[in-house]
C-alpha positions in Angstrom: 127.0 -171.6 99.5 128.4 -174.0 102.7 129.9 -170.6 104.3 126.3 -169.4 104.7 124.7 -172.4 105.3 127.4 -173.2 108.4 126.9 -169.4 109.5 122.7 -169.1 108.5 122.3 -167.5 112.1 124.8 -164.8 111.3 123.0 -164.2 108.0 119.7 -164.1 109.0 120.6 -161.9 111.7 122.3 -159.2 109.2 119.2 -159.3 107.5 117.1 -158.7 110.1 119.1 -155.7 111.1 119.3 -154.4 107.3 115.8 -154.6 107.0 115.1 -152.3 110.2 117.5 -149.9 108.8 115.9 -149.5 105.3 112.4 -149.3 107.6 114.0 -146.4 109.9 114.7 -144.5 106.6 111.5 -145.1 105.2 109.8 -144.0 108.3 111.6 -140.5 108.6 110.5 -139.8 105.1 107.3 -140.6 106.2 106.7 -138.7 108.9 107.8 -135.9 107.7 110.7 -134.9 109.3 114.3 -135.3 109.5 116.3 -136.2 112.7 119.2 -133.8 112.7 122.4 -134.1 115.3 123.4 -131.0 116.7 126.8 -130.6 114.7 124.4 -131.1 111.5 121.8 -128.4 112.9 124.7 -125.5 112.8 125.5 -126.2 110.1 122.0 -125.9 108.5 121.5 -122.5 110.6 124.5 -121.1 108.4 123.2 -122.0 105.3 119.9 -120.3 106.4 117.6 -122.4 108.2 114.9 -121.2 109.8 115.3 -122.1 114.0 112.0 -123.0 115.7 111.4 -123.8 119.3 108.7 -125.4 120.1 109.0 -125.3 123.9 107.0 -123.0 126.5 108.6 -119.6 126.7 109.6 -120.1 130.5 111.8 -123.3 128.8 112.6 -121.0 125.7 113.6 -117.9 128.4 115.8 -120.1 130.3 118.2 -120.9 127.5 117.4 -121.2 123.5 119.5 -121.1 120.5 120.5 -118.1 118.8 118.2 -116.8 116.3 115.7 -119.3 117.3 112.2 -118.1 117.1 109.7 -119.6 120.0 106.7 -120.5 118.6 104.0 -122.5 120.2 102.6 -125.6 118.2 99.1 -123.9 118.1 100.5 -120.5 116.3 103.0 -122.5 114.0 100.2 -122.0 111.0 100.0 -118.0 111.4 104.2 -118.3 111.5 103.7 -120.4 108.5 101.6 -117.9 106.5 103.8 -114.9 107.8 107.0 -117.0 106.3 104.9 -117.1 102.6 105.9 -113.7 101.1 109.4 -115.0 101.9 110.6 -118.1 99.6 110.4 -121.4 101.9 113.4 -122.9 103.3 114.7 -125.3 105.6 113.1 -125.6 109.1 115.1 -127.1 112.1 112.2 -127.8 115.1 113.0 -127.7 118.5 110.8 -129.9 120.6 110.7 -130.4 124.8 111.0 -134.1 125.8 108.5 -135.9 124.9 106.5 -133.4 123.0 105.4 -134.4 119.6 106.6 -133.3 116.5 105.2 -135.0 114.0 102.1 -132.5 113.3 104.1 -129.5 113.5 106.8 -131.1 110.7 103.6 -131.9 108.9 102.0 -128.6 108.6 105.3 -127.0 108.1 105.6 -129.3 105.0 102.2 -128.8 103.4 103.1 -125.0 103.6 106.3 -125.7 101.8 108.8 -125.5 104.5 111.3 -128.4 102.7 112.8 -129.9 104.3 111.6 -130.0 107.9 114.4 -131.2 110.3 114.0 -131.9 114.1 116.9 -131.4 116.5 117.8 -134.4 117.6 118.3 -134.5 121.5 115.9 -131.2 121.5 117.7 -128.9 123.8 119.4 -131.7 125.8 121.3 -132.9 122.5 122.3 -129.0 121.8 123.8 -128.5 125.9 125.7 -132.1 125.8 127.1 -131.1 122.5 128.7 -128.2 124.9 127.0 -125.3 122.0 126.4 -122.2 122.8 122.9 -121.0 124.8 121.3 -117.2 123.8 119.1 -116.1 126.9 
């Protein structure tokens, strides 16, 4: 106990970091998606996840993840309705920098797609991981 009292600042900092870490995990669940690193995204794709690129079509044409489908965020509900014929599965979303994924992720979860993943870093993260691009 004397050690704890002698190092109270360190224990307080540890408690704050642990609380923030727990908060970030619970926020991810509440937001409706899981941030996913490029390497983990490849594993998802190999397991059959749908890959949806929400970026503008010009950016998509310049380079995209192989097998990705370019879907405008306002056309996402239509895409999801077409997919109902097959069993809903995991979805990986790719967005442009500063493009909101909260609405699309919530819409997909409401349509039964679970889990919804978002490529962390977007196409920049994909390119920095030196993963292949299709054109």
